[in-house]
C-alpha distance (Angstrom), angle and dihedral (degrees) to the residues before:
residue distance angle dihedral
M1 . . .
A2 3.75 . .
D3 3.79 93.8 .
F4 3.78 91.9 70.3
P5 3.82 111.7 81.1
E6 3.75 126.8 -147.3
N7 3.80 91.6 -52.7
S8 3.80 89.5 61.7
P9 3.79 117.0 138.7
T10 3.76 86.9 -123.4
G11 3.77 88.6 65.8
R12 3.76 98.9 57.9
Q13 3.76 137.3 55.3
L14 3.78 116.1 -82.2
Q15 3.77 117.3 -111.8
V16 3.78 137.8 162.2
E17 3.78 109.2 -76.5
T18 3.79 110.2 -113.5
H19 3.79 96.3 -164.6
G20 3.76 116.5 106.2
L21 3.78 122.0 156.1
D22 3.78 92.6 -25.4
V23 3.78 123.5 116.4
I24 3.81 117.4 -98.2
R25 3.80 109.9 -114.7
D26 3.79 120.7 -125.2
A27 3.82 91.4 -111.5
E28 3.82 90.6 58.4
R29 3.79 97.4 47.8
K30 3.77 111.7 102.2
G31 3.76 146.5 156.1
T32 3.78 133.8 38.0
P33 3.81 132.0 -89.9
R34 3.81 88.3 -91.4
T35 3.80 89.7 70.3
L36 3.81 88.0 67.9
F37 3.80 88.4 70.6
W38 3.82 92.5 74.9
P39 3.81 102.5 56.8
W40 3.79 93.4 39.3
F41 3.80 95.6 46.9
G42 3.81 92.5 43.5
A43 3.80 91.3 50.8
N44 3.81 94.2 51.2
V45 3.81 105.3 35.6
S46 3.82 90.9 89.1
V47 3.79 117.6 133.5
L48 3.80 84.4 -124.3
G49 3.81 81.8 89.0
L50 3.81 87.7 71.7
S51 3.79 89.9 57.2
Y52 3.79 90.9 55.7
G53 3.78 86.5 70.3
A54 3.81 89.1 65.3
F55 3.81 90.8 42.6
A56 3.82 91.2 54.0
L57 3.80 94.8 47.2
G58 3.79 87.2 48.9
F59 3.80 88.0 73.7
G60 3.81 88.1 70.6
I61 3.80 98.5 -106.4
S62 3.80 133.8 129.3
F63 3.79 128.2 -101.9
W64 3.81 93.5 -99.6
Q65 3.79 93.0 46.3
A66 3.79 90.6 48.8
L67 3.79 91.7 47.7
I68 3.80 93.4 51.6
A69 3.79 93.0 43.3
G70 3.79 92.6 46.7
A71 3.81 96.3 45.6
T72 3.79 92.2 46.3
G73 3.79 93.3 47.2
I74 3.81 93.6 47.1
V75 3.81 97.9 46.5
F76 3.81 96.3 40.7
S77 3.79 94.5 47.2
F78 3.80 93.3 48.1
L79 3.79 90.3 48.1
L80 3.79 85.7 59.7
C81 3.81 86.9 55.4
G82 3.79 89.5 51.2
F83 3.79 92.8 53.9
V84 3.81 92.2 47.9
A85 3.82 89.0 48.7
V86 3.82 88.9 62.3
A87 3.79 87.6 68.7
G88 3.80 88.9 60.5
K89 3.77 96.0 62.3
R90 3.83 90.9 41.5
G91 3.80 92.8 53.6
S92 3.83 106.2 18.1
A93 3.82 91.1 -143.3
P94 3.82 132.8 107.3
T95 3.79 118.7 -78.0
M96 3.78 93.8 -107.4
V97 3.81 91.3 53.2
L98 3.81 93.6 49.1
S99 3.80 87.6 50.8
R100 3.82 87.2 68.2
A101 3.80 89.1 77.7
A102 3.81 88.1 68.3
Y103 3.82 100.2 32.9
G104 3.80 105.0 30.0
V105 3.79 125.5 -112.0
R106 3.80 98.6 -75.2
G107 3.79 95.7 21.6
N108 3.79 87.4 64.0
R109 3.79 90.3 66.6
L110 3.82 89.1 84.5
P111 3.83 95.6 61.5
A112 3.82 89.2 37.2
V113 3.80 90.6 59.4
L114 3.81 90.7 47.0
S115 3.80 89.7 49.6
W116 3.78 90.8 50.0
V117 3.81 93.0 51.2
L118 3.81 91.7 48.1
T119 3.80 95.6 49.1
V120 3.81 93.8 44.1
G121 3.80 88.4 49.3
W122 3.80 92.5 50.7
E123 3.79 94.9 46.7
T124 3.81 88.7 49.5
V125 3.81 92.4 51.6
L126 3.80 92.4 47.8
C127 3.80 93.2 47.4
A128 3.81 91.3 48.9
L129 3.81 92.4 48.6
A130 3.81 91.4 50.5
T131 3.80 89.2 51.7
M132 3.80 93.7 48.5
A133 3.81 92.2 46.9
T134 3.80 91.7 52.0
A135 3.80 91.9 49.6
T136 3.81 91.6 49.1
V137 3.80 92.0 51.8
F138 3.80 93.2 48.9
G139 3.81 89.6 46.8
R140 3.80 91.6 54.9
L141 3.79 89.7 48.7
G142 3.81 90.4 53.0
L143 3.80 91.4 -118.0
G144 3.77 98.8 118.2
G145 3.76 123.8 -77.6
G146 3.79 95.6 -179.1
T147 3.78 132.4 106.8
E148 3.80 95.9 -58.3
T149 3.80 92.9 51.0
K150 3.79 91.1 48.7
A151 3.80 91.3 48.9
V152 3.80 93.4 51.6
A153 3.80 92.4 44.5
L154 3.79 91.4 49.6
V155 3.79 92.1 51.4
L156 3.80 93.1 48.9
V157 3.80 95.9 44.5
G158 3.79 92.7 43.2
A159 3.81 92.0 48.8
L160 3.81 92.4 50.9
V161 3.80 93.2 49.5
V162 3.80 93.6 46.0
V163 3.82 95.0 46.7
V164 3.80 93.3 50.5
G165 3.80 92.4 43.5
V166 3.79 91.7 50.4
M167 3.81 93.4 47.3
G168 3.79 90.4 53.9
F169 3.78 140.5 -162.9
D170 3.81 103.5 -4.5
L171 3.81 95.9 50.0
I172 3.80 90.9 42.8
M173 3.81 90.9 55.2
R174 3.80 91.4 49.0
L175 3.79 93.4 46.7
Q176 3.79 94.0 47.0
T177 3.79 90.8 54.7
V178 3.81 90.7 54.0
I179 3.80 92.1 44.6
T180 3.80 90.8 50.1
V181 3.79 93.4 55.6
V182 3.82 99.0 39.0
T183 3.78 98.0 43.4
G184 3.79 92.6 41.1
V185 3.81 92.4 56.6
L186 3.82 96.2 41.4
T187 3.80 92.6 46.3
V188 3.81 89.9 56.2
V189 3.81 88.8 51.2
Y190 3.82 90.3 50.1
I191 3.79 91.2 52.0
A192 3.80 91.4 49.8
L193 3.82 92.1 50.0
V194 3.80 96.6 51.7
A195 3.80 98.2 36.4
D196 3.82 89.9 103.9
D197 3.81 89.3 63.5
I198 3.79 90.4 67.4
H199 3.80 114.9 99.5
W200 3.78 110.5 -175.8
A201 3.78 94.1 -167.7
T202 3.80 89.5 59.8
V203 3.80 93.2 43.4
S204 3.79 94.3 49.3
A205 3.81 90.9 48.9
V206 3.81 92.8 63.1
P207 3.83 103.5 114.5
S208 3.77 123.0 -118.9
G209 3.77 121.8 -105.1
S210 3.77 134.3 -142.9
A211 3.79 127.6 -80.7
Q212 3.80 88.7 -105.8
E213 3.80 91.8 54.9
F214 3.81 90.3 47.6
I215 3.82 91.5 52.6
G216 3.80 90.4 46.8
A217 3.80 90.9 55.2
L218 3.80 91.9 46.1
V219 3.80 93.4 52.2
F220 3.80 91.5 44.9
M221 3.80 89.3 55.1
M222 3.80 90.1 49.7
T223 3.79 92.7 52.4
G224 3.79 92.4 42.8
F225 3.79 93.4 53.1
G226 3.82 127.9 18.1
L227 3.79 99.5 10.5
G228 3.79 87.4 58.1
W229 3.82 88.7 60.0
V230 3.82 106.9 36.3
N231 3.79 92.5 91.7
A232 3.83 89.8 59.7
A233 3.80 100.6 34.4
A234 3.81 96.5 110.3
D235 3.81 95.8 46.3
Y236 3.81 91.8 91.8
S237 3.80 102.8 29.6
R238 3.84 88.2 58.8
Y239 3.81 88.1 79.6
L240 3.83 92.3 61.2
P241 3.82 121.2 97.9
R242 3.80 114.4 -97.5
T243 3.80 89.6 -117.5
S244 3.81 91.6 63.9
S245 3.78 115.4 121.8
G246 3.78 112.8 -95.5
R247 3.79 90.6 -151.5
G248 3.80 88.3 51.9
V249 3.80 91.2 52.3
I250 3.80 91.1 51.1
G251 3.78 94.4 43.8
W252 3.80 99.2 46.2
T253 3.79 92.7 43.5
A254 3.81 93.5 50.4
F255 3.81 94.1 40.2
G256 3.79 95.6 46.4
A257 3.80 92.3 47.6
S258 3.82 97.5 42.0
V259 3.78 107.1 41.5
A260 3.81 98.6 73.2
P261 3.84 96.7 41.5
L262 3.81 90.3 50.2
L263 3.79 93.4 53.6
L264 3.80 93.1 42.3
L265 3.79 91.8 47.9
V266 3.81 92.4 56.0
F267 3.79 92.7 51.1
G268 3.81 92.4 41.6
L269 3.80 90.1 54.4
L270 3.79 90.9 50.5
L271 3.80 92.6 50.0
A272 3.80 96.3 44.2
G273 3.80 92.1 43.4
S274 3.80 89.6 52.7
S275 3.80 94.5 53.5
G276 3.77 126.3 32.3
R277 3.81 88.8 -170.4
L278 3.80 91.0 59.1
G279 3.80 91.5 49.2
T280 3.80 90.6 53.0
A281 3.82 92.3 47.5
V282 3.81 91.3 51.2
A283 3.81 89.9 60.7
A284 3.82 90.0 61.7
D285 3.83 99.7 37.5
P286 3.82 110.0 9.7
I287 3.79 96.0 -170.8
G288 3.80 103.3 26.5
A289 3.79 92.3 53.4
L290 3.79 89.5 63.5
T291 3.82 90.0 64.7
T292 3.81 92.8 65.1
I293 3.81 91.7 80.6
L294 3.81 96.3 44.9
P295 3.81 129.3 99.8
T296 3.79 112.5 -111.5
W297 3.81 95.1 -114.9
F298 3.82 91.6 63.0
L299 3.80 96.9 50.1
I300 3.80 95.4 93.6
P301 3.83 93.9 48.3
F302 3.81 87.7 46.7
A303 3.80 90.3 53.0
A304 3.80 88.3 51.8
V305 3.79 94.2 50.9
A306 3.80 92.3 44.1
V307 3.79 95.5 48.7
L308 3.81 95.3 42.0
G309 3.79 92.6 48.6
L310 3.79 92.7 49.8
V311 3.80 91.8 43.9
G312 3.80 89.0 52.3
G313 3.78 90.1 61.0
A314 3.78 94.6 39.8
V315 3.81 95.1 54.6
L316 3.80 91.8 53.7
D317 3.79 88.9 48.7
I318 3.80 95.6 49.5
Y319 3.80 90.8 47.6
S320 3.80 92.0 51.3
S321 3.80 94.3 40.1
G322 3.80 88.9 57.8
L323 3.80 90.3 52.1
A324 3.81 91.1 47.2
L325 3.81 90.5 51.4
L326 3.80 90.0 53.7
A327 3.81 90.5 47.8
A328 3.81 88.6 52.4
G329 3.81 88.6 62.7
L330 3.81 107.5 -89.3
R331 3.81 108.9 141.3
V332 3.80 105.2 -148.3
P333 3.82 134.0 106.2
R334 3.81 115.5 -79.5
H335 3.79 94.4 -111.8
V336 3.82 90.8 53.5
A337 3.82 90.3 52.6
A338 3.81 90.2 49.1
L339 3.79 90.4 49.8
A340 3.82 91.4 50.8
D341 3.79 90.0 50.6
G342 3.79 88.8 50.1
V343 3.79 90.3 57.9
L344 3.81 89.8 51.7
M345 3.80 90.3 47.1
I346 3.79 92.9 54.2
T347 3.81 91.9 45.1
G348 3.80 91.6 51.9
S349 3.79 91.3 45.4
V350 3.80 89.8 54.7
Y351 3.81 88.9 57.2
I352 3.83 94.3 47.9
V353 3.82 94.5 45.2
F354 3.80 101.4 39.6
V355 3.83 106.9 22.7
A356 3.81 114.2 25.0
D357 3.83 116.4 86.8
D358 3.80 97.2 -164.5
F359 3.79 128.7 42.6
L360 3.80 107.2 177.7
G361 3.81 98.2 52.7
P362 3.83 97.8 53.4
F363 3.81 89.9 38.1
M364 3.81 92.9 56.4
G365 3.78 90.5 44.3
F366 3.80 90.7 51.4
L367 3.81 93.6 48.9
T368 3.78 95.7 46.8
T369 3.79 97.4 42.0
L370 3.80 96.0 49.7
G371 3.80 91.3 33.8
V372 3.81 89.8 69.2
P373 3.84 99.8 59.7
I374 3.81 91.7 36.3
A375 3.81 89.1 53.0
A376 3.82 89.0 50.4
W377 3.82 90.4 50.6
C378 3.80 90.8 46.7
G379 3.80 91.1 53.2
V380 3.81 91.4 51.0
M381 3.81 92.8 44.9
L382 3.81 94.9 48.7
A383 3.80 93.9 46.7
D384 3.81 91.2 47.0
L385 3.81 89.9 50.5
A386 3.81 91.7 48.2
L387 3.81 91.0 52.8
R388 3.82 94.1 53.2
R389 3.81 121.7 93.3
R390 3.80 96.7 176.5
D391 3.79 135.4 59.0
Y392 3.77 117.5 -99.4
D393 3.78 118.4 -85.4
E394 3.79 95.3 -119.8
A395 3.80 96.6 -161.0
D396 3.81 93.0 51.3
L397 3.80 90.6 54.6
F398 3.81 85.4 73.7
R399 3.84 100.6 39.4
T400 3.79 121.5 85.3
D401 3.83 89.0 -157.1
G402 3.81 93.6 48.9
R403 3.79 130.2 106.2
Y404 3.82 94.1 -80.8
G405 3.78 94.4 58.3
D406 3.77 131.8 -140.7
L407 3.81 112.6 -100.9
P408 3.82 109.3 2.7
A409 3.79 109.8 -174.6
Q410 3.80 100.0 -150.8
P411 3.83 101.5 66.8
L412 3.80 92.9 39.4
L413 3.80 94.0 50.1
L414 3.81 90.7 44.1
T415 3.81 91.1 52.6
L416 3.79 92.4 48.1
A417 3.81 91.5 47.9
A418 3.82 92.2 48.1
T419 3.81 90.1 48.6
A420 3.81 92.6 49.1
L421 3.79 89.5 49.6
G422 3.79 91.9 47.5
W423 3.79 96.8 48.1
G424 3.79 88.4 50.4
L425 3.81 90.0 59.5
V426 3.83 101.2 47.7
T427 3.79 131.7 70.0
N428 3.79 132.7 -157.2
T429 3.78 108.0 -173.7
T430 3.81 92.1 158.7
A431 3.81 90.5 65.7
G432 3.80 109.8 56.6
W433 3.81 95.3 -157.7
L434 3.81 89.8 60.8
R435 3.80 99.2 53.2
W436 3.81 90.4 108.7
Q437 3.80 90.0 75.2
G438 3.79 122.9 94.6
Y439 3.81 94.2 53.8
L440 3.83 92.7 143.0
L441 3.81 98.0 50.5
G442 3.81 91.2 85.9
P443 3.83 99.1 42.7
F444 3.83 90.6 46.6
G445 3.81 91.7 53.8
L446 3.81 94.7 -112.9
G447 3.79 96.9 129.0
G448 3.78 100.6 -94.2
R449 3.80 126.3 -103.9
T450 3.82 92.3 -37.6
G451 3.79 99.2 41.2
A452 3.78 130.6 106.2
W453 3.82 92.9 -89.6
A454 3.80 95.4 49.1
Y455 3.80 94.6 98.8
A456 3.81 99.4 34.2
N457 3.83 90.9 95.7
L458 3.79 90.8 -140.2
G459 3.80 89.5 160.7
V460 3.80 93.0 76.4
L461 3.81 92.2 55.2
A462 3.80 91.4 42.5
A463 3.81 92.3 52.5
L464 3.82 92.5 48.1
A465 3.81 92.9 48.8
T466 3.82 93.6 44.0
G467 3.79 93.2 50.9
F468 3.80 93.0 46.4
L469 3.81 100.2 42.9
G470 3.80 93.1 38.4
T471 3.81 91.1 55.2
L472 3.80 93.0 45.9
L473 3.80 88.0 53.1
L474 3.79 101.1 40.7
A475 3.81 107.3 28.3
P476 3.85 108.9 54.5
A477 3.80 94.9 92.0
R478 3.82 91.5 47.3
V479 3.81 92.4 49.9
R480 3.83 92.4 47.0
S481 3.79 89.2 51.2
Q482 3.80 91.1 51.4
E483 3.80 92.4 49.9
R484 3.81 95.8 44.8
D485 3.80 90.4 90.3
P486 3.83 106.2 102.4
G487 3.81 88.7 -143.5
A488 3.81 90.9 73.1
T489 3.79 115.4 100.0
A490 3.80 115.6 -115.9
V491 3.79 119.0 -134.7
R492 3.79 130.7 -161.5
G493 3.78 93.8 -117.2
T494 3.76 143.2 -53.2
L495 3.80 96.1 -81.8
D496 3.80 104.6 29.0
A497 3.79 99.7 45.4
């Protein structure tokens, strides 16, 4: 990591990170915005990005529609992460601590709990997929692939994720650099090996879908990529010096996170569009299905790239889930919270790997359902950040009697209202326990739960817009009051500071 100078984590002995919710001191801030490329690229270079091509085409749209929807959803959602990351260098605290400026110290426990559930869910999904991919590879090699193989793979993958998550920031940054290089090279090799399985005539013959199906695919890509990270976007930028360029933070975060998914999406669309059988198989085993078109000699390298890519995302999730759990009110050291989340991750992975019959249905239900309140929080957080002209008062982020308040009603009620609106405009028929959603599709004249708009996932966009516009309308006076204290540090602007 050449961007880190002599105080780089690579230059000192690894140890368990002691930072939890506390503010990073000036002496410990290091690097430049370019260093954000490594964790964000490493977390999103997973070959799971190939499977999103099949997911997108599953909405009933053409290659070009899926490409536009996917590219738009990926870039826009990771730009949201970039804007949230600016808060990290302005406050040098975890995302779910900085969120207290908008929600109050104890009021912020609601979004902190939501953030914790989302990150634990994501790390569980990634751990389970890594386990299933390993078992599939060993099965094709004739070396097992059954229950025992899955059990061993789950233990090894789970242990790696938990150890790195417990160790913290320095080890994560080192690991993500390795993952970036290894997975980047092996993914290129994978693409070269299966390029002959692409048949453009078949891909181009896939019929176009409706506008509603296009929007549904776009929103699904948003929730599957950037909206799954916004609640953790400042957890890594908080280590940057305050003088770092805000535009650089936004740009390197969005670029690092987007570049691999964009390339993988294109190739995934070409593969899935060339073979309907492959697209169907991806729904059951998103990573393992990709091995069916590989030569045997590359199966072990493929397992390496698949597992490392998924682990790269999981370690960022377990690190941030531990911080979110602390922000929700649990009073334990950060590494203990990360360890507890690791236990939950392994337990959930056991269910997905050994019990659940269907992956894609519950996965889509999970993304959409939690995507709504997280989108509402993101809208509130971004609008609150845009309204601020001064850095955060770090001490008051931890005081219930400080300038940010304790339990302000406005942001909490706005988030609940945006969530209620959003859940009323999404449906999840593939997950039976979520069939209550979509209750506003009929009253709003959108055709009800079986109409054309039922699968457009408009609720995610509605929640994001409601949270953002509602805060811009209702919060300016509150923010001005908070920043009236002459002790607050002025900044040059949201992007340039």
